[in-house]
MDTraj code that builds the backbone (N, CA, C; nanometers):
import mdtraj as md
import numpy as np

residues = "MET THR ASP GLU ARG LEU ASP PRO ILE PRO PRO GLU ALA GLU LEU ALA LEU ALA TRP SER PRO ALA LYS LEU ARG LYS PRO LEU THR THR ALA PHE GLN LEU ASP ARG ARG LEU ALA ARG ILE VAL ALA HIS THR THR GLU PRO ILE LEU GLY GLN MET ARG LEU ALA TRP TRP ARG GLU VAL LEU ASN LYS PRO LEU SER GLU ARG PRO CYS GLY ASP ALA VAL LEU ASP ALA ALA GLY ARG ASP TRP ALA GLY ARG GLU ALA ALA LEU VAL ALA MET VAL ASP GLY TRP GLU VAL LEU VAL THR ALA GLU GLN LEU GLY PRO SER GLU VAL GLU THR PHE GLY SER LYS ARG ALA ALA PHE PHE ASN ALA LEU HIS ASP ASP ARG SER ARG ALA GLY GLU ASP ARG VAL ALA ALA ALA ALA PHE HIS TRP ALA ILE ALA ASP ALA ALA ALA GLY VAL SER ASP GLU SER GLU ARG ALA LEU LEU ILE ASP ALA GLY LEU ALA ARG ALA ALA ALA GLY GLY ARG LEU PRO ARG GLU LEU ARG GLY LEU ALA VAL LEU ASP ALA LEU ALA LEU ARG ALA LEU ARG ARG GLY GLY ARG PRO LEU MET GLU GLY ARG GLY ALA SER LEU ALA ALA LEU ARG ALA ALA ILE PHE LEU ARG".split()
xyz = np.array([
    [5.5507, 5.7507, 3.2745],
    [5.6680, 5.6799, 3.2247],
    [5.6435, 5.6143, 3.0883],
    [5.5181, 5.6049, 3.0458],
    [5.4886, 5.5377, 2.9196],
    [5.5227, 5.6277, 2.8021],
    [5.5470, 5.5667, 2.6879],
    [5.5794, 5.6360, 2.5645],
    [5.5220, 5.5502, 2.4531],
    [5.4174, 5.5992, 2.3871],
    [5.3443, 5.5143, 2.2940],
    [5.4148, 5.4969, 2.1601],
    [5.5160, 5.5735, 2.1335],
    [5.5819, 5.5641, 2.0029],
    [5.6517, 5.4298, 1.9835],
    [5.6494, 5.3827, 1.8595],
    [5.7254, 5.2640, 1.8227],
    [5.8487, 5.3084, 1.7454],
    [5.9659, 5.2679, 1.7914],
    [6.0886, 5.3022, 1.7203],
    [6.1059, 5.2109, 1.6000],
    [6.1598, 5.2624, 1.4899],
    [6.1836, 5.1765, 1.3737],
    [6.2783, 5.0620, 1.4085],
    [6.2488, 4.9450, 1.3569],
    [6.3357, 4.8296, 1.3765],
    [6.4484, 4.8366, 1.2734],
    [6.5740, 4.8134, 1.3151],
    [6.6863, 4.8213, 1.2211],
    [6.6709, 4.7216, 1.1058],
    [6.7335, 4.7496, 0.9916],
    [6.7173, 4.6624, 0.8755],
    [6.7629, 4.5187, 0.8991],
    [6.8666, 4.4994, 0.9809],
    [6.9111, 4.3619, 1.0070],
    [6.8074, 4.2854, 1.0889],
    [6.7359, 4.3568, 1.1764],
    [6.6289, 4.2925, 1.2524],
    [6.5126, 4.2567, 1.1607],
    [6.4806, 4.3438, 1.0667],
    [6.3761, 4.3135, 0.9690],
    [6.4132, 4.1893, 0.8880],
    [6.5408, 4.1778, 0.8517],
    [6.5859, 4.0614, 0.7763],
    [6.5772, 3.9356, 0.8611],
    [6.6142, 3.9465, 0.9874],
    [6.6032, 3.8316, 1.0780],
    [6.4580, 3.7869, 1.0924],
    [6.3670, 3.8817, 1.1002],
    [6.2246, 3.8482, 1.1091],
    [6.1774, 3.7762, 0.9834],
    [6.2266, 3.8193, 0.8691],
    [6.1857, 3.7565, 0.7437],
    [6.2292, 3.6107, 0.7365],
    [6.3403, 3.5764, 0.8010],
    [6.3906, 3.4391, 0.8006],
    [6.3376, 3.3569, 0.9187],
    [6.2577, 3.4173, 1.0034],
    [6.2062, 3.3479, 1.1210],
    [6.0709, 3.2835, 1.0903],
    [6.0388, 3.1728, 1.1563],
    [5.9073, 3.1108, 1.1356],
    [5.7961, 3.2024, 1.1854],
    [5.6777, 3.1844, 1.1309],
    [5.5654, 3.2730, 1.1618],
    [5.5381, 3.2816, 1.3114],
    [5.5528, 3.1709, 1.3830],
    [5.5192, 3.1700, 1.5258],
    [5.6122, 3.2570, 1.6093],
    [5.7304, 3.2892, 1.5556],
    [5.8264, 3.3698, 1.6317],
    [5.8276, 3.5166, 1.5906],
    [5.7591, 3.5508, 1.4834],
    [5.7719, 3.6878, 1.4326],
    [5.7146, 3.7914, 1.5274],
    [5.6011, 3.7640, 1.5869],
    [5.5449, 3.8613, 1.6813],
    [5.6297, 3.8738, 1.8074],
    [5.6683, 3.7621, 1.8719],
    [5.7560, 3.7772, 1.9890],
    [5.8874, 3.8484, 1.9578],
    [5.9472, 3.8157, 1.8433],
    [6.0728, 3.8805, 1.8073],
    [6.0527, 4.0290, 1.7794],
    [5.9462, 4.0619, 1.7087],
    [5.9175, 4.2024, 1.6808],
    [5.9019, 4.2805, 1.8104],
    [5.8279, 4.2240, 1.9038],
    [5.8080, 4.2901, 2.0326],
    [5.9393, 4.3065, 2.1076],
    [6.0223, 4.2027, 2.1075],
    [6.1515, 4.2113, 2.1762],
    [6.2398, 4.3187, 2.1120],
    [6.2423, 4.3243, 1.9803],
    [6.3225, 4.4260, 1.9128],
    [6.2688, 4.5663, 1.9419],
    [6.1365, 4.5803, 1.9476],
    [6.0795, 4.7119, 1.9762],
    [6.1081, 4.7557, 2.1193],
    [6.1009, 4.6604, 2.2128],
    [6.1380, 4.6943, 2.3503],
    [6.2857, 4.7320, 2.3574],
    [6.3687, 4.6591, 2.2879],
    [6.5123, 4.6891, 2.2863],
    [6.5376, 4.8304, 2.2350],
    [6.4672, 4.8701, 2.1297],
    [6.4829, 5.0051, 2.0754],
    [6.4358, 5.1098, 2.1754],
    [6.3266, 5.0793, 2.2461],
    [6.2751, 5.1732, 2.3455],
    [6.3773, 5.1932, 2.4577],
    [6.4332, 5.0826, 2.5059],
    [6.5320, 5.0913, 2.6132],
    [6.6590, 5.1619, 2.5663],
    [6.6991, 5.1357, 2.4426],
    [6.8176, 5.2028, 2.3881],
    [6.7962, 5.3535, 2.3818],
    [6.6742, 5.3941, 2.3471],
    [6.6441, 5.5371, 2.3411],
    [6.6488, 5.6003, 2.4798],
    [6.5984, 5.5283, 2.5792],
    [6.6047, 5.5782, 2.7162],
    [6.7498, 5.6015, 2.7573],
    [6.8349, 5.5035, 2.7299],
    [6.9760, 5.5148, 2.7674],
    [7.0442, 5.6283, 2.6910],
    [7.0156, 5.6383, 2.5627],
    [7.0806, 5.7404, 2.4805],
    [7.0435, 5.8814, 2.5249],
    [6.9228, 5.8980, 2.5778],
    [6.8766, 6.0311, 2.6164],
    [6.8959, 6.0601, 2.7648],
    [6.9616, 5.9685, 2.8356],
    [6.9842, 5.9878, 2.9789],
    [7.1060, 6.0756, 3.0028],
    [7.0844, 6.1865, 3.0706],
    [7.1954, 6.2737, 3.1105],
    [7.2220, 6.2637, 3.2599],
    [7.1195, 6.2279, 3.3367],
    [7.1332, 6.2069, 3.4801],
    [7.1066, 6.0596, 3.5095],
    [7.2076, 5.9829, 3.5537],
    [7.1899, 5.8387, 3.5747],
    [7.0677, 5.8014, 3.6570],
    [7.0365, 5.8785, 3.7605],
    [6.9244, 5.8434, 3.8466],
    [6.7933, 5.8487, 3.7701],
    [6.7801, 5.9445, 3.6773],
    [6.6578, 5.9550, 3.5985],
    [6.6478, 5.8384, 3.5003],
    [6.7608, 5.7999, 3.4407],
    [6.7610, 5.6840, 3.3523],
    [6.7241, 5.5578, 3.4267],
    [6.7780, 5.5422, 3.5470],
    [6.7445, 5.4260, 3.6287],
    [6.5967, 5.4216, 3.6632],
    [6.5381, 5.5372, 3.6901],
    [6.3962, 5.5424, 3.7229],
    [6.3108, 5.4974, 3.6054],
    [6.3458, 5.5394, 3.4858],
    [6.2682, 5.5006, 3.3674],
    [6.2848, 5.3517, 3.3380],
    [6.4040, 5.3008, 3.3559],
    [6.4254, 5.1573, 3.3347],
    [6.3575, 5.0760, 3.4443],
    [6.3597, 5.1283, 3.5671],
    [6.2950, 5.0580, 3.6785],
    [6.1448, 5.0461, 3.6550],
    [6.0863, 5.1453, 3.5899],
    [5.9431, 5.1376, 3.5579],
    [5.9154, 5.0165, 3.4697],
    [5.9974, 4.9950, 3.3689],
    [5.9786, 4.8801, 3.2807],
    [5.9976, 4.7491, 3.3573],
    [6.0974, 4.7447, 3.4419],
    [6.1198, 4.6231, 3.5208],
    [5.9978, 4.5929, 3.6089],
    [5.9461, 4.6971, 3.6698],
    [5.8327, 4.6803, 3.7614],
    [5.7080, 4.6319, 3.6875],
    [5.6750, 4.6959, 3.5760],
    [5.5503, 4.6589, 3.5078],
    [5.5602, 4.5215, 3.4425],
    [5.6781, 4.4847, 3.3943],
    [5.6938, 4.3517, 3.3334],
    [5.6865, 4.2414, 3.4382],
    [5.7153, 4.2747, 3.5617],
    [5.7056, 4.1767, 3.6695],
    [5.5654, 4.1671, 3.7288],
    [5.4765, 4.2570, 3.6890],
    [5.3400, 4.2543, 3.7398],
    [5.2542, 4.1548, 3.6613],
    [5.1490, 4.1009, 3.7239],
    [5.0512, 4.0209, 3.6478],
    [4.9887, 4.1080, 3.5384],
    [4.9453, 4.0438, 3.4293],
    [4.8887, 4.1180, 3.3172],
    [4.7745, 4.2086, 3.3605],
    [4.6925, 4.1608, 3.4528],
    [4.5746, 4.2364, 3.4947],
    [4.6098, 4.3649, 3.5687],
    [4.7326, 4.3760, 3.6166],
    [4.7726, 4.4932, 3.6937],
    [4.8595, 4.5903, 3.6145],
    [4.8835, 4.5617, 3.4890],
    [4.9671, 4.6505, 3.4087],
    [4.8837, 4.7614, 3.3460],
    [4.9436, 4.8794, 3.3296],
    [4.8725, 4.9857, 3.2579],
    [4.8563, 4.9500, 3.1111],
    [4.7542, 5.0045, 3.0494],
    [4.7292, 4.9788, 2.9074],
    [4.7557, 5.1052, 2.8262],
    [4.7782, 5.0882, 2.6984],
    [4.7921, 5.2023, 2.6099],
    [4.9297, 5.2225, 2.5510],
    [5.0311, 5.1609, 2.6110],
    [5.1652, 5.1676, 2.5522],
    [5.1798, 5.0497, 2.4568],
    [5.2107, 5.0777, 2.3309],
    [5.2113, 4.9724, 2.2286],
    [5.3095, 4.8606, 2.2601],
    [5.4260, 4.8963, 2.3103],
    [5.5274, 4.7945, 2.3381],
    [5.4882, 4.7109, 2.4594],
    [5.4409, 4.7756, 2.5638],
    [5.4003, 4.7023, 2.6829],
    [5.2807, 4.6126, 2.6544],
    [5.1851, 4.6631, 2.5777],
    [5.0698, 4.5804, 2.5409],
    [5.1132, 4.4588, 2.4598],
    [5.2073, 4.4784, 2.3678],
    [5.2567, 4.3666, 2.2871],
    [5.3319, 4.2659, 2.3717],
    [5.4060, 4.3141, 2.4719],
    [5.4776, 4.2228, 2.5611],
    [5.3788, 4.1340, 2.6356],
    [5.2671, 4.1902, 2.6783],
    [5.1665, 4.1106, 2.7452],
    [5.1049, 4.0068, 2.6547],
    [5.0925, 4.0382, 2.5282],
    [5.0348, 3.9450, 2.4313],
    [5.1348, 3.8368, 2.3885],
    [5.2601, 3.8761, 2.3632],
    [5.3566, 3.7856, 2.2994],
    [5.4549, 3.7200, 2.3955],
    [5.4654, 3.7723, 2.5181],
    [5.5663, 3.7205, 2.6111],
    [5.5070, 3.6779, 2.7452],
    [5.3791, 3.6541, 2.7495],
    [5.3145, 3.6128, 2.8742],
    [5.3788, 3.4850, 2.9263],
    [5.4235, 3.4874, 3.0502],
    [5.4899, 3.3735, 3.1109],
    [5.6394, 3.3676, 3.0851],
    [5.6877, 3.4541, 2.9979],
    [5.8315, 3.4557, 2.9648],
    [5.8920, 3.5936, 2.9888],
    [5.8254, 3.6730, 3.0699],
    [5.8695, 3.8113, 3.0903],
    [6.0081, 3.8226, 3.1509],
    [6.0551, 3.7194, 3.2195],
    [6.1885, 3.7251, 3.2810],
    [6.2959, 3.7550, 3.1772],
    [6.2765, 3.7061, 3.0557],
    [6.3742, 3.7317, 2.9498],
    [6.3759, 3.8795, 2.9117],
    [6.2603, 3.9446, 2.9163],
    [6.2547, 4.0869, 2.8852],
    [6.3071, 4.1711, 3.0011],
    [6.2833, 4.1257, 3.1229],
    [6.3391, 4.1940, 3.2402],
    [6.4913, 4.1898, 3.2353],
    [6.5465, 4.0778, 3.1910],
    [6.6928, 4.0680, 3.1758],
    [6.7433, 4.1733, 3.0771],
    [6.6663, 4.1974, 2.9713],
    [6.7051, 4.3004, 2.8755],
    [6.7118, 4.4376, 2.9422],
    [6.6142, 4.4663, 3.0254],
    [6.6154, 4.5925, 3.1008],
    [6.7409, 4.6006, 3.1874],
    [6.7723, 4.4912, 3.2562],
    [6.8922, 4.4883, 3.3409],
    [7.0187, 4.5126, 3.2593],
    [7.0217, 4.4560, 3.1399],
    [7.1392, 4.4752, 3.0546],
    [7.1597, 4.6208, 3.0161],
    [7.0527, 4.6858, 2.9730],
    [7.0648, 4.8259, 2.9346],
    [7.0981, 4.9150, 3.0542],
    [7.0531, 4.8759, 3.1721],
    [7.0803, 4.9563, 3.2910],
    [7.2297, 4.9640, 3.3213],
    [7.3044, 4.8624, 3.2807],
    [7.4497, 4.8628, 3.3030],
    [7.5124, 4.9877, 3.2409],
    [7.4639, 5.0266, 3.1228],
    [7.5215, 5.1424, 3.0549],
    [7.4870, 5.2734, 3.1245],
    [7.3829, 5.2720, 3.2063],
    [7.3441, 5.3916, 3.2802],
    [7.4206, 5.4028, 3.4119],
    [7.4416, 5.2895, 3.4762],
    [7.4992, 5.2918, 3.6117],
    [7.6513, 5.2815, 3.6140],
    [7.7132, 5.2271, 3.5100],
    [7.8582, 5.2079, 3.5111],
    [7.9307, 5.3419, 3.5033],
    [8.0204, 5.3662, 3.5974],
    [8.1007, 5.4880, 3.5920],
    [8.1964, 5.4833, 3.4742],
    [8.2451, 5.3638, 3.4454],
    [8.3329, 5.3449, 3.3306],
    [8.3062, 5.2064, 3.2740],
    [8.2962, 5.1985, 3.1435],
    [8.2684, 5.0714, 3.0785],
    [8.3947, 4.9861, 3.0747],
    [8.3868, 4.8671, 3.1321],
    [8.4984, 4.7737, 3.1328],
    [8.4534, 4.6374, 3.0840],
    [8.5441, 4.5403, 3.0784],
    [8.5093, 4.4068, 3.0269],
    [8.3925, 4.3416, 3.0997],
    [8.3846, 4.3539, 3.2320],
    [8.2754, 4.2891, 3.3048],
    [8.1421, 4.3554, 3.2730],
    [8.1419, 4.4886, 3.2584],
    [8.0184, 4.5595, 3.2240],
    [7.9722, 4.5227, 3.0833],
    [8.0656, 4.5106, 2.9915],
    [8.0309, 4.4728, 2.8548],
    [7.9733, 4.3310, 2.8515],
    [8.0343, 4.2403, 2.9266],
    [7.9852, 4.1019, 2.9320],
    [7.8427, 4.0972, 2.9870],
    [7.8184, 4.1687, 3.0949],
    [7.6848, 4.1702, 3.1548],
    [7.5830, 4.2326, 3.0605],
    [7.6189, 4.3454, 3.0024],
    [7.5298, 4.4128, 2.9079],
    [7.4918, 4.3214, 2.7922],
    [7.5923, 4.2644, 2.7253],
    [7.5649, 4.1819, 2.6080],
    [7.4848, 4.0572, 2.6404],
    [7.5202, 3.9914, 2.7495],
    [7.4519, 3.8663, 2.7863],
    [7.3066, 3.8907, 2.8254],
    [7.2821, 3.9937, 2.9039],
    [7.1451, 4.0196, 2.9500],
    [7.0600, 4.0821, 2.8405],
    [7.1176, 4.1708, 2.7635],
    [7.0406, 4.2319, 2.6551],
    [6.9865, 4.1266, 2.5596],
    [7.0652, 4.0253, 2.5325],
    [7.0297, 3.9259, 2.4309],
    [6.9691, 3.7986, 2.4888],
    [6.9401, 3.7973, 2.6191],
    [6.8931, 3.6744, 2.6837],
    [6.7601, 3.6255, 2.6286],
    [6.6827, 3.7141, 2.5685],
    [6.5489, 3.6747, 2.5234],
    [6.5510, 3.5678, 2.4145],
    [6.6599, 3.5570, 2.3399],
    [6.6646, 3.4554, 2.2343],
    [6.6549, 3.3138, 2.2910],
    [6.7092, 3.2925, 2.4093],
    [6.7048, 3.1579, 2.4672],
    [6.5668, 3.1224, 2.5216],
    [6.4739, 3.2165, 2.5176],
    [6.3360, 3.1860, 2.5571],
    [6.2497, 3.1517, 2.4358],
    [6.3121, 3.1450, 2.3175],
    [6.2350, 3.1284, 2.1944],
    [6.2586, 2.9956, 2.1241],
    [6.3281, 2.9033, 2.1884],
    [6.3527, 2.7747, 2.1225],
    [6.3343, 2.6618, 2.2217],
    [6.3285, 2.5408, 2.1684],
    [6.2951, 2.4237, 2.2506],
    [6.4158, 2.3404, 2.2926],
    [6.5345, 2.3730, 2.2407],
    [6.6535, 2.2956, 2.2758],
    [6.7043, 2.3422, 2.4119],
    [6.6729, 2.2672, 2.5161],
    [6.7093, 2.3055, 2.6508],
    [6.8403, 2.2422, 2.6962],
    [6.9146, 2.1825, 2.6034],
    [7.0444, 2.1273, 2.6387],
    [7.1431, 2.2398, 2.6654],
    [7.2463, 2.2113, 2.7432],
    [7.3473, 2.3123, 2.7741],
    [7.4168, 2.3594, 2.6467],
    [7.4474, 2.2641, 2.5570],
    [7.5146, 2.3006, 2.4326],
    [7.4258, 2.3904, 2.3473],
    [7.2969, 2.3582, 2.3417],
    [7.2054, 2.4380, 2.2616],
    [7.1924, 2.5793, 2.3157],
    [7.1787, 2.5919, 2.4454],
    [7.1650, 2.7243, 2.5062],
    [7.2939, 2.8054, 2.4937],
    [7.4078, 2.7393, 2.5048],
    [7.5360, 2.8091, 2.4904],
    [7.5530, 2.8615, 2.3479],
    [7.5118, 2.7809, 2.2503],
    [7.5251, 2.8230, 2.1099],
    [7.4375, 2.9450, 2.0831],
    [7.3154, 2.9418, 2.1334],
    [7.2248, 3.0544, 2.1152],
    [7.2776, 3.1774, 2.1879],
    [7.3260, 3.1585, 2.3103],
    [7.3765, 3.2713, 2.3887],
    [7.4937, 3.3399, 2.3197],
    [7.5833, 3.2620, 2.2604],
    [7.6991, 3.3201, 2.1924],
    [7.6561, 3.4018, 2.0713],
    [7.5657, 3.3463, 1.9910],
    [7.5182, 3.4180, 1.8724],
    [7.4453, 3.5455, 1.9116],
    [7.3617, 3.5369, 2.0142],
    [7.2868, 3.6536, 2.0597],
    [7.3802, 3.7613, 2.1151],
    [7.4829, 3.7181, 2.1872],
    [7.5821, 3.8108, 2.2415],
    [7.6519, 3.8866, 2.1282],
    [7.6888, 3.8156, 2.0228],
    [7.7538, 3.8811, 1.9085],
    [7.6654, 3.9927, 1.8536],
    [7.5357, 3.9633, 1.8375],
    [7.4426, 4.0650, 1.7866],
    [7.4372, 4.1856, 1.8798],
    [7.4180, 4.1600, 2.0108],
    [7.4034, 4.2692, 2.1062],
    [7.5260, 4.3593, 2.1091],
    [7.6425, 4.2993, 2.1035],
    [7.7671, 4.3758, 2.1122],
    [7.7973, 4.4482, 1.9818],
    [7.7760, 4.3822, 1.8688],
    [7.8038, 4.4454, 1.7392],
    [7.7117, 4.5638, 1.7162],
    [7.5856, 4.5501, 1.7521],
    [7.4920, 4.6604, 1.7365],
    [7.5339, 4.7787, 1.8231],
    [7.5768, 4.7510, 1.9456],
    [7.6216, 4.8577, 2.0340],
    [7.7483, 4.9240, 1.9800],
    [7.8410, 4.8438, 1.9299],
    [7.9665, 4.8979, 1.8779],
    [7.9426, 4.9925, 1.7611],
    [7.8449, 4.9592, 1.6779],
    [7.8150, 5.0438, 1.5622],
    [7.7516, 5.1760, 1.6032],
    [7.6988, 5.1834, 1.7252],
    [7.6280, 5.3029, 1.7676],
    [7.7032, 5.3956, 1.8600],
    [7.8202, 5.3541, 1.9109],
    [7.8931, 5.4398, 2.0053],
    [7.9869, 5.5341, 1.9301],
    [8.0104, 5.6498, 1.9893],
    [8.1001, 5.7475, 1.9264],
    [8.2390, 5.7462, 1.9884],
    [8.2494, 5.6940, 2.1107],
    [8.3780, 5.6887, 2.1794],
    [8.4626, 5.5733, 2.1231],
    [8.5791, 5.6063, 2.0724],
    [8.6626, 5.5052, 2.0069],
    [8.7101, 5.3980, 2.1039],
    [8.7424, 5.4362, 2.2268],
    [8.7900, 5.3369, 2.3228],
    [8.6777, 5.2412, 2.3619],
    [8.5553, 5.2918, 2.3742],
    [8.4426, 5.2050, 2.4051],
    [8.4124, 5.1125, 2.2879],
    [8.4220, 5.1641, 2.1661],
    [8.3998, 5.0786, 2.0495],
    [8.5034, 4.9665, 2.0446],
    [8.6280, 4.9996, 2.0727],
    [8.7336, 4.8975, 2.0716],
    [8.7071, 4.7909, 2.1777],
    [8.6616, 4.8342, 2.2940],
    [8.6301, 4.7404, 2.4016],
    [8.5174, 4.6456, 2.3599],
    [8.4148, 4.6997, 2.2970],
    [8.3023, 4.6182, 2.2505],
    [8.3469, 4.5208, 2.1414],
    [8.4273, 4.5680, 2.0494],
    [8.4747, 4.4815, 1.9412],
    [8.5559, 4.3662, 1.9977],
    [8.6460, 4.3965, 2.0876],
    [8.7287, 4.2914, 2.1480],
    [8.6422, 4.1879, 2.2200],
    [8.5422, 4.2352, 2.2932],
    [8.4547, 4.1429, 2.3662],
    [8.3744, 4.0560, 2.2706],
    [8.3243, 4.1168, 2.1650],
    [8.2442, 4.0410, 2.0696],
    [8.3242, 3.9356, 1.9960],
    [8.4434, 3.9712, 1.9533],
    [8.5263, 3.8759, 1.8793],
    [8.5866, 3.7701, 1.9704],
    [8.6011, 3.8020, 2.0987],
    [8.6574, 3.7043, 2.1924],
    [8.5566, 3.5966, 2.2305],
    [8.4290, 3.6242, 2.2135],
    [8.3241, 3.5279, 2.2510],
    [8.3097, 3.4256, 2.1395],
    [8.3708, 3.3104, 2.1577],
    [8.3661, 3.2060, 2.0556],
    [8.2291, 3.1401, 2.0550],
    [8.1816, 3.1065, 1.9366],
    [8.0553, 3.0349, 1.9245],
    [8.0743, 2.8901, 1.9671],
    [7.9781, 2.8389, 2.0410],
    [7.9825, 2.6971, 2.0767],
    [7.9653, 2.6139, 1.9503],
    [8.0072, 2.4897, 1.9557],
    [8.0000, 2.4036, 1.8389],
    [7.8574, 2.3720, 1.7996],
    [7.8393, 2.3302, 1.6747],
    [7.7070, 2.2908, 1.6269],
    [7.6299, 2.4048, 1.5653],
    [7.5133, 2.3677, 1.5130],
    [7.4279, 2.4659, 1.4469],
    [7.3262, 2.5233, 1.5444],
    [7.2746, 2.6383, 1.5080],
    [7.1665, 2.6975, 1.5847],
    [7.0377, 2.6207, 1.5582],
    [6.9425, 2.6258, 1.6522],
    [6.8130, 2.5616, 1.6286],
    [6.7480, 2.6163, 1.5017],
    [6.6799, 2.5299, 1.4290],
    [6.6196, 2.5698, 1.3016],
    [6.5234, 2.6873, 1.3175],
    [6.4490, 2.6889, 1.4305],
    [6.3528, 2.7970, 1.4481],
    [6.4200, 2.9324, 1.4707],
    [6.5511, 2.9302, 1.5017],
    [6.6248, 3.0551, 1.5209],
    [6.7114, 3.0885, 1.3993],
    [6.6591, 3.0599, 1.2824],
    [6.7299, 3.0956, 1.1592],
    [6.7556, 3.2464, 1.1540],
    [6.6628, 3.3230, 1.2068],
    [6.6827, 3.4680, 1.2092],
    [6.8013, 3.5081, 1.2946],
    [6.8239, 3.4381, 1.4040],
    [6.9410, 3.4662, 1.4878],
    [7.0692, 3.4298, 1.4150],
    [7.0662, 3.3239, 1.3362],
    [7.1836, 3.2871, 1.2561],
    [7.2214, 3.4014, 1.1625],
    [7.1214, 3.4659, 1.1071],
    [7.1449, 3.5813, 1.0200],
    [7.2103, 3.6944, 1.0989],
    [7.1562, 3.7245, 1.2156],
    [7.2132, 3.8315, 1.2980],
    [7.3550, 3.7990, 1.3430],
    [7.3797, 3.6733, 1.3748],
    [7.5128, 3.6313, 1.4194],
    [7.6154, 3.6550, 1.3098],
    [7.5824, 3.6121, 1.1894],
    [7.6756, 3.6296, 1.0776],
    [7.7009, 3.7765, 1.0479],
    [7.5949, 3.8559, 1.0480],
    [7.6105, 3.9989, 1.0219],
    [7.6895, 4.0670, 1.1327],
    [7.6668, 4.0235, 1.2561],
    [7.7374, 4.0838, 1.3699],
    [7.8864, 4.0558, 1.3643],
    [7.9227, 3.9318, 1.3410],
    [8.0649, 3.8976, 1.3346],
    [8.1328, 3.9705, 1.2183],
    [8.0655, 3.9796, 1.1069],
    [8.1195, 4.0531, 0.9918],
    [8.1404, 4.1997, 1.0287],
    [8.0428, 4.2597, 1.0968],
    [8.0523, 4.4007, 1.1348],
    [8.1659, 4.4241, 1.2342],
    [8.1807, 4.3328, 1.3308],
    [8.2881, 4.3461, 1.4292],
    [8.4248, 4.3363, 1.3624],
    [8.4391, 4.2439, 1.2679],
    [8.5670, 4.2283, 1.1982],
    [8.5985, 4.3480, 1.1090],
    [8.4974, 4.4225, 1.0732],
    [8.5160, 4.5421, 0.9904],
    [8.5342, 4.6676, 1.0769],
    [8.5547, 4.6483, 1.2070],
    [8.5832, 4.7619, 1.2941],
    [8.4612, 4.8231, 1.3602],
    [8.3557, 4.7436, 1.3778],
    [8.2364, 4.7951, 1.4434],
    [8.1464, 4.8754, 1.3518],
    [8.1426, 4.8372, 1.2254],
    [8.0591, 4.9054, 1.1281],
    [7.9136, 4.8609, 1.1422],
    [7.8177, 4.9355, 1.0828],
    [7.6773, 4.8926, 1.0849],
    [7.6600, 4.7533, 1.0253],
    [7.5663, 4.6774, 1.0796],
    [7.5549, 4.5365, 1.0435],
    [7.5182, 4.5137, 0.8974],
    [7.4423, 4.6021, 0.8379],
    [7.3988, 4.5821, 0.6996],
    [7.4813, 4.6625, 0.6000],
    [7.5932, 4.7159, 0.6440],
    [7.6750, 4.7987, 0.5560],
    [7.7515, 4.7129, 0.4543],
    [7.7533, 4.7584, 0.3300],
    [7.8342, 4.6920, 0.2277],
    [7.7592, 4.5846, 0.1517],
    [7.8076, 4.5541, 0.0320],
    [7.7422, 4.4581, -0.0553],
    [7.7449, 4.3162, -0.0003],
    [7.8469, 4.2863, 0.0806],
    [7.8607, 4.1498, 0.1292],
    [7.7636, 4.1116, 0.2389],
    [7.6909, 4.2089, 0.2944],
    [7.6022, 4.1801, 0.4070],
    [7.4911, 4.0828, 0.3679],
    [7.4274, 4.1069, 0.2559],
    [7.3162, 4.0206, 0.2137],
    [7.3630, 3.8785, 0.1880],
    [7.4816, 3.8639, 0.1283],
    [7.5341, 3.7301, 0.1023],
    [7.5667, 3.6584, 0.2323],
    [7.6268, 3.7295, 0.3278],
    [7.6579, 3.6692, 0.4577],
    [7.5310, 3.6233, 0.5268],
    [7.4255, 3.7031, 0.5175],
    [7.2983, 3.6670, 0.5796],
    [7.2372, 3.5443, 0.5133],
    [7.2441, 3.5387, 0.3821],
    [7.1874, 3.4246, 0.3083],
    [7.2593, 3.2956, 0.3446],
    [7.3899, 3.2988, 0.3492],
    [7.4668, 3.1801, 0.3844],
    [7.4324, 3.1324, 0.5256],
    [7.4207, 3.2259, 0.6168],
    [7.3894, 3.1891, 0.7541],
    [7.2505, 3.1276, 0.7644],
    [7.1556, 3.1833, 0.6920],
    [7.0184, 3.1315, 0.6967],
    [7.0105, 2.9899, 0.6414],
    [7.0921, 2.9605, 0.5430],
    [7.0893, 2.8270, 0.4812],
    [7.1612, 2.7247, 0.5696],
    [7.2773, 2.7618, 0.6196],
    [7.3608, 2.6654, 0.6928],
    [7.3474, 2.6738, 0.8441],
    [7.2726, 2.7741, 0.8946],
    [7.2488, 2.7919, 1.0386],
    [7.3792, 2.8045, 1.1162],
    [7.4760, 2.8712, 1.0593],
    [7.6046, 2.8951, 1.1241],
    [7.6433, 3.0424, 1.1119],
])
top = md.Topology()
chain = top.add_chain()
for i, resn in enumerate(residues, 1):
    res = top.add_residue(resn, chain, resSeq=i)
    for name in ("N", "CA", "C"):
        top.add_atom(name, md.element.get_by_symbol(name[0]), res)
traj = md.Trajectory(xyz[None], top)
């Protein structure tokens, strides 16, 4: 079930990493690489049961103690190094991607579950444990997860469903935690992409300016 290849990280993720503090760059890089790996599994799944089996492997190994995990897969090894004790957030990501494999038809509840679980790892990367702080992070992360998915689907009705869900999720009040400046960048790019009809997050001249403003003002 292992696959040693590392998928390229999208340009918006690279930009988010550049705006993130040094202590978060490795965990974020690992989370983005796992996300790309899971996305590839889903994209190449033609038989749902086979896709579920491959995703179940990731769920199983991430739930194992480090000493019992196989070695040699770059992403899994990095998860053990950068996410030790916080693997539940990565397991949630697996659960989120599994929704796209098991759903007979994508609807609002499936989109909500997918976006929320796929992006849950961001709330494991900051110290603000208040309800308001976690809600603000969850909303921004959801925007990223949904906008990225919308830019990658070919079915127009599914793209419309994703866009509606992303734009309907209002951001909680206040600024994002300072250590999640990179998420602020992704949030701004995601909302811009959704308003442009589900376009790629870094498309157009205005993307860099939107990212810069978000990084400065954390909104």
